[in-house]
C-alpha angles and dihedrals in degrees: 000000000000091000091049091050091050090050091054091049091053093047091051090048092052092047091050093049094048090054091053094075096158096054101033115099123178120242110277094011102089113145118265114221116220122192118217107279096025115139116254114199120206116213129202129223130199120303107252136192134187086209097065105009086216114125121215134194115264090232096052086088126064095268134139115284127206119262092237092052134256112304129184119232120230109270133189128228092266096051093053094047088051090055095249114153108180115192138167120266136204091246110107132168138189115230112261092355115124114212133180136188094021109174112219106177147304117238125226115264105289114255123218092262096046090049094051091047092050095048091045091054089049091051090051091052096239116185127215113227115205123181131201121185089346093306120120115227116259124213121199124208133174119236123173091341090307125114109234122197124215132178114231127002131260119264091228147311139254116223121176094337094313122111119218123192124209099237102161122063126196109202125195117195118196112210135184127199111262113250116199108241130176138166095262095053089050104041102041150301138249124051090345090068090063094055098046116082113242133211113269107261097198105140093006091134090067109094111249137176138210126213112248101164142021122196132176133196114192121211139179111225129174107222124208109254093213092053091054098051101092098024120121128199112294090013118135117259105231099226130062114264113211110203103215113174093191094061133054123197107158103094116179123223135174115275093016125109128233122222123210128205137164145187132206132205124189116213123189110229138191090225109116127214100262090052099047092102094053093093089059097042094045098065123162117290096036093137090051090048094053096043094047092052093047091047091049092050093049094048094046094045089051093050092044089052093053091048092050094048095049091044096049092045093051097050095037091052090050093049095041091051092051093046094050092062121095120241094266092051090047091052091050090046090052089060090053100042119160138178119006093354089070094065096054092116093049107033092096097039113138108273126230112277097006095179095054091049091053091047093050091046091050092050090046090055090050093051095043091048091049091049094049095046094044096049092044091054091045091049089052090055099252093123102052119184083236088072103063119211094012091114093058093039091051090050091055093045094051091044094056094046092049090060084096090063091045095053094043096051094043094048093043091049089048091054091045093054091050094044098248101326109140098185112127095021091130092054090051090052092052093050091049091052093047105033106078097022090050092053089045094052091046092055093043092047092053092046091045091059088058092050091046090053089051092050089234126165085226090075111106107238116243089243091057089051087055091050092048091050090048091050088048098052100030098045113010100045095045092047089051090051089050089053091046090053091056089045090055092049093047118091114260121242108264118225115235092219136041123247122231120236091228112060118232118246112249111229117236113273128227091224130030110259092224090062091061090045094054092042091052089069093069097076095054088044088058089064092053114035097084094045087042091063093056092046091050091047089052092051100039105023100045095242122145116250117196108142091111093147090065091040090056091051091049090050094051089047090049091053090052095049093046090054094047095047093050092047091053094047092046090051090049091052093048091049091058090048095255106141097176093097100133100088095028092057088051096051096037088076095022090060088078084083091066091057091046089053090049087050091051091054088048090052091049092051099042110022100032096043091141094056102126133203136017092265093060093045090048092051091049094049091043094055090043091053090052092050093046092051091053091049092048091054094046098045093040090053090053092052094043095050093045091048093049090051090048097050089045092051096043094053093041091052096063126038116225126178 
């Protein structure tokens, strides 16, 4: 009871905090107060392109570098795996101080290689990503009377065989007056305020501001060579620079330098700190997004309800009819068995490749648990987009911890299949710990070679590979062995019926069973495909995805539909005297991965038309294959475990001699 009471208190506390939107700040995203005149430093992230999906370092191009030298920002594991390389930049502002015509630098005359590299990046539509106070710069463009938001700005543009570079940037920084907040003022008043530590108010009477928005407008401007001659970095360009987005004038040529300038304007805004990410999260098409997800949920719930009602009525009628018979009628019926009752002595016969089945089920439990916990934490707001890389870091952490569950389920299933024999459980644990991670490392290693060859920031450094391997063998593998130990000690699940030594012959089927198995994946795919489009757009089109609440609902619905589909297919196979249900129940729901992979190819052909080069296509297909494998293991595990429970329940509900 004490545990239950504590759980209720925690739930109430979370609900209370979530309602206090004004005073609730996510970990690591507390507002930073700037006094007028304080220096604001702009950072740069990797150059990205939806044409190639290969990120490059900002300073791989002939661009202005900071006076103090290029320095990397501290990055977490998730940021590095995502290809982010955040570095300092020469762009510097002073809080609430508008400045115009600020000279940054003039590059050396472009060599032939630099010119080719710069024009190649412009052809490939590379975007420059700048960051201020952890906010990516937003660029607004008009399209068909609509205002479209983009993160970052293009490197340049090509018009009639001439390349133009955007060498003048107009920054707009939205600021809001700093309002002193602390835990006491948010959570309550009275005596409680004396016991809760407050924020130090020293200097609080000095007016300060917080950054709540960051916008950029790129321009192409031809500077006067004479005016640039004696200018130093952060000097003022003598002539007025008009930032016209409709015209471009700075064409680049070999053996000619490029000058860079910028201007900054500070605008006071009504946007408050907790709402400063709204501009990024409320991208275009939000109404379509919400409507599509709700529509999908309603349709799939309706279909799943029909399947469940028909299924329960069929099985219950069969069992009720049998139980209503007297003993003599039952004995006579046993002699005239038909359908699933005929395979009573074979239904729990050891399947083909039992070790592989146990390994895949164990890995599936680990992946599914990771997905549920990660999405739940993200939906509760613990993985804010302000904290880059936390989502991927959290996924790795939860995956390693859930190695205990993977080892336990795999070994207990192994002992159940072999009726309590625990020999070989250590081997099963090792296979569980190495099966999916081994395939993942193989895929990532091959793709990493392609990224290394392209000198991309998306390539995982060798030192990080070593760290990942150490995490694998020092945390994940031992935890899997611990889970396997508990699985070996736990009692195995006893079968309700005995298995004959001689296997029963399976009668010929009208339709090949694999056809039903492949077709069964269409219904689970129906719960995913709309949400899948937004997830794919987030990964490959650079859009922000943060509707984790809906994603969690879709995930739960997917689990329910996978279980129902697998149950129905298992029952259909048993009714036609096909007792080899083990692998079929796994792939009945796991076949959704095939449709997701086909959808990925469709997305590549029709939505990523501009994806150029075999390297980019190989990267896309490689990562898609990795994602599909994880989905197959997770959904297949749901189908198998639900079918195992159903078969065990079905044959323990009626006694057959």
